[in-house]
C-alpha positions in Angstrom: 12.8 -18.2 41.5 14.4 -14.8 41.6 17.2 -15.6 39.1 19.0 -14.6 36.0 21.6 -16.6 34.0 24.3 -15.5 36.5 22.6 -15.1 39.9 19.9 -16.0 42.3 18.4 -13.7 44.9 17.5 -15.9 47.9 16.6 -15.5 51.5 19.5 -15.2 53.9 20.2 -18.5 55.7 21.8 -19.2 59.1 24.8 -20.5 57.1 25.3 -16.9 55.8 26.2 -15.6 59.3 30.0 -15.5 58.8 29.5 -13.6 55.5 27.1 -11.1 57.0 29.4 -10.6 59.9 32.2 -9.6 57.5 29.9 -7.2 55.6 28.3 -5.5 58.6 31.7 -5.0 60.3 33.5 -3.7 57.2 34.3 -0.1 58.4 34.9 0.9 54.8 31.2 0.7 54.2 30.1 2.6 57.2 30.5 6.2 55.8 27.8 5.5 53.2 25.4 3.8 55.6 24.1 4.1 59.1 26.4 1.8 61.0 28.6 3.4 63.6 29.5 0.3 65.8 30.4 -3.3 65.0 27.7 -5.9 65.0 28.3 -9.0 67.1 27.8 -12.5 65.8 25.1 -12.9 68.5 23.1 -9.9 67.2 23.3 -11.1 63.6 22.3 -14.6 64.8 19.3 -13.1 66.5 18.4 -11.2 63.4 18.5 -14.4 61.3 16.5 -16.3 63.9 13.7 -13.7 64.1 13.3 -12.4 60.6 10.3 -13.7 58.7 11.7 -12.7 55.3 8.5 -10.7 54.8 8.8 -7.0 54.3 5.3 -6.4 55.5 6.1 -8.1 58.9 9.8 -7.1 59.3 9.7 -3.6 57.6 12.8 -4.7 55.7 14.1 -7.5 53.5 17.6 -8.8 53.0 18.4 -11.1 50.1 21.6 -12.9 49.4 23.1 -12.5 45.9 24.3 -16.0 45.0 26.1 -16.9 41.8 25.1 -19.8 39.6 28.2 -21.4 41.0 26.7 -21.4 44.5 29.1 -18.7 45.8 27.7 -15.7 47.7 28.6 -12.5 45.8 26.9 -10.0 48.1 23.6 -8.8 49.6 20.7 -6.6 48.5 18.3 -5.0 50.9 15.0 -3.3 50.9 14.8 -1.0 54.0 12.8 2.0 55.3 9.7 0.3 53.9 6.7 2.6 53.8 3.6 0.5 53.3 1.3 3.5 53.0 3.3 5.0 50.2 4.4 1.6 48.7 8.1 2.5 48.6 11.4 1.3 50.0 15.0 2.2 50.1 17.5 -0.1 48.3 20.9 -1.0 49.6 23.4 -3.3 47.8 26.9 -4.7 48.7 28.9 -6.7 46.2 32.2 -8.2 47.2 35.1 -6.5 45.4 36.2 -9.7 43.5 32.7 -9.8 41.8 32.4 -6.1 40.9 32.5 -5.0 37.3 30.9 -8.2 35.9 27.3 -7.0 35.7 26.2 -9.0 38.8 25.0 -6.0 40.8 23.0 -4.7 37.8 21.4 -8.1 37.5 20.6 -8.1 41.2 19.0 -4.7 41.1 16.9 -5.6 38.0 15.7 -8.8 39.7 15.0 -6.9 42.9 12.9 -4.2 41.0 11.0 -6.9 39.2 10.3 -8.7 42.5 9.3 -5.5 44.3 6.8 -4.6 41.5 5.3 -8.0 40.8 5.3 -9.6 44.2 5.4 -6.8 46.8 3.3 -4.4 44.8 5.7 -1.5 45.5 5.3 1.7 43.5 8.8 2.9 43.8 12.3 2.3 45.1 15.0 4.8 46.0 18.6 4.8 47.0 20.9 7.4 48.5 24.3 7.5 46.9 27.3 9.6 47.9 28.1 12.2 45.4 31.7 10.9 45.0 30.6 7.3 44.5 30.5 7.3 40.7 30.5 3.5 40.4 27.3 3.2 42.5 25.7 6.1 40.5 26.5 4.3 37.2 25.0 1.0 38.7 21.7 2.6 39.6 21.5 4.4 36.3 22.0 1.0 34.5 19.2 -0.5 36.5 16.8 2.3 35.4 17.0 4.6 38.4 17.2 8.4 37.9 19.0 11.0 40.0 16.2 13.2 41.2 17.7 15.3 43.9 20.9 16.4 45.6 21.0 16.4 49.4 23.5 18.8 50.7 26.0 17.7 53.4 23.9 14.5 53.8 26.7 12.0 54.7 29.3 12.6 57.4 32.8 11.6 56.5 35.2 11.9 59.5 35.4 15.7 60.1 33.5 16.8 57.0 30.3 16.2 55.1 29.5 15.2 51.5 26.4 15.5 49.4 24.3 12.5 48.5 22.2 12.0 45.3 18.7 10.6 45.6 18.1 8.0 43.0 14.5 6.9 42.3 12.8 4.3 40.1 9.0 4.3 39.7 8.1 0.7 39.1 
């Protein structure tokens, strides 16, 4: 099992549809990601029905962060998987009520261990907005290093902000 004392990383189940729907349609998260339009429940249902939970087949992997109490705390993703270079981008969303408790740090550490031991990945990376100090601190706690600054990388309404590239060689 992909677990610590506090959490389990598990495959996303059809029962997670409502929670995924809330996350994917939270416009507060869009500026730091790629989403620009809402996701329908139908599209998410299709994703759940067709995913194999195999990064080598799907090119991505989404895992649910579940507390030892059985409550979904958020999601962690591997995306932009590059099998030739054995790397993938990390994304993580933790619901506000669970932030500041070390859950995201546990999730990233478990994900790194899984990526190294079971997926044979060489490195993981994350793009973090320059003004997102909490996310920067999270990735540093999980052993990532800021290795580059990308100028005007993220569009925010009518302006741009820099992003930091965090990397962890596994």
